[in-house]
N, C-alpha and C positions, 0 to 999 in steps of 0.2 A: 675720284680724287685719291682716296687711299682704300686699300682692301683690308679684310679681316686679318690676313697674315701679317701685314705691316703693323697693324694696331697691336696684335699679339706680341710682335717683336719689340715694339715700343714699351709694352707693359713689362717685358723682360729686361728693360733698360739697355737694349742693344744700341750702341752709339750709331752704327750705320743706319739703323731703322729710324732713329731720330732725324738724321740728315735727310733721308729719303722723304720722310713725312714733311719736314720743313720745306724741301724743294717742291713737293707736290701741293702744299697748302699755302705757301707764302703769297703767291699772286692773288688768291682769293681773299686772304686776310688783309692784304694791302689794299685791295679795292674797297673793302669796308672801312678801314681806318682812314683812307684818303678822303672818303666822303665826309668825314667829320672834322678832320684836322688839316688846315691849309699849310701848316708849317712842317717842312721836311724833317726837322730835328725832332719835333713832337711825334711824328709818325714813327720814326726809328725807335724812340723810347717805348711807344705803345706796342709796336711789333715785337720788340724784345720781351716785354712783359707778357704779351699774349702767349708766346711760345714757351716762356718759362712756366706760366700757369698750366698751359696745355700739357706739357711733358711732366710737370710735377704731379698733376692730377689724372694722368692717363689711366692709372689703375682703377680709378673711380668710374671711368666711362663704361656704360652698359648699353650695348647695342639693342637690347630689348626695350629700353626706355626712349631712345632717340637715335637718329642716324648720326654718324660721326660729323657730318657737315653741319647739322643742326646744333650739336653740342659745341663744336668749334665756333660757330657763329655766335652762340650765346656768350662764350668766353670772350670773344673779340669785342662784342658790343659792350659787355660789362666792363672790360678793361678800358675801353675808350671813354665810356661815360665816367668811370672812376677817375681817369686822368683829367678829364674836363673839370670835374668837381674839385679835385685836389688842387689843381693849378689856378682855378678861378679865372681862367683866361677869357672865358666866354660868358658874358653876363646875360645873354638872351636865351638861356636854357629853360625849357618847360619840361619838367620830369614826367615820366610815365607813372601813372598811379594804378593801383589795383582796382579802384572804383572810378568810373567815368560818368559824365553826364549822359543822360538818356538820349539816344537818337532812334528814330524809327527803324524797326527791324527790316522793313522792306525798302529802306533807302538804298538806291543804286549808286555805287561809286563810278563816276564816269571817267573815261580816259581824258587826260589833258592834252590839248594841242599846243605844245610848247617847244621852242627851239632849245637845242642842247646848251648853247651858250647862256641863255637866260636861266635855264634850269640849274646849270653849274653855279652861276652867281647866286641864285635863290637858295640853293642848298647850303652855301657857306653862311647864310644869314638865318636860315630856318631854325626854329627852336628844336633842340635835340630830340625831344620826345616825339614830335611830329616827324622829324627827319628819319628817325629809326624805323618807324612803321612804314613810312612812304617808300624808303629804299628797299626794305624787305618785301613789300608788296609789289611795287612797280618794277624795280630793277632786278631783284632776285627771284621774283615770281612765287613767293610763298603765299599760301592761303591765310586767312585770318586765324584759323585754327592752329596752323603751324607757327605763325607769329606769336600767338598766345603762349604756346609751349616754349618757344625760344626765349621770350622776354619775361616769362612767368607772370603774365597778366591774363585777364579774361578776353575772350573773343570780342565781347562788347567793347572793351577798352581799345582793342586793336582797331575796330571799325571806327570808333569815335576819334582816335588819334589820326587816322587816315582822312576822315572827313574834315577835321580841323586843319590838317596839312593842306588839303586842297583849298579850303576857304582862305587860309593864310596866303597861299600862292596867289590866289585871285585878288585878294585885297592889297597885297604888297607889290605884285608884279602885273597888275591888270593893264597898265599902259603899254608895257613891253609886249605882252601877249597880244593885245589888240593890234599893235603895229605890225607884228609878225604875221598875224592872221589876215589882216585887212589892208596892209600896206600903207 
């Protein structure tokens, strides 16, 4: 995505470095924002805020604590959730909390057999707390440990939110999933 030289140039406030960083990171940031916000105007607002925060706080980035991608993902998700809360456009939000209900440690999270169209529709309705972990785990491929660091939650909370997301999908989209799987 971006290398240490580009990050160092951004820390020195070099305009061209900001442009290169934006061009390299914008598609990834957009993919995250798009998953949460169906409205194009809202996406633009959040994208602008993400990069404003990213460049404003670039000097605070420490590669010993996290990768740049992880740090940027955290900023993107925080800005998106902040936008959702501020504008109160979506009343179906379930926030991530530091503490979660207990789930068995040996519980296996199984892959869902779901059509992309049904999933896209479901993601627009899924509570944001569930959606955040679901996307980071299944789409971005992060482990629960990495998700915990990105979202500043426990690994247990990450597992719990993913388990709840899968249960939510099953209960809200069971008919569509059955039709797709069994015809």
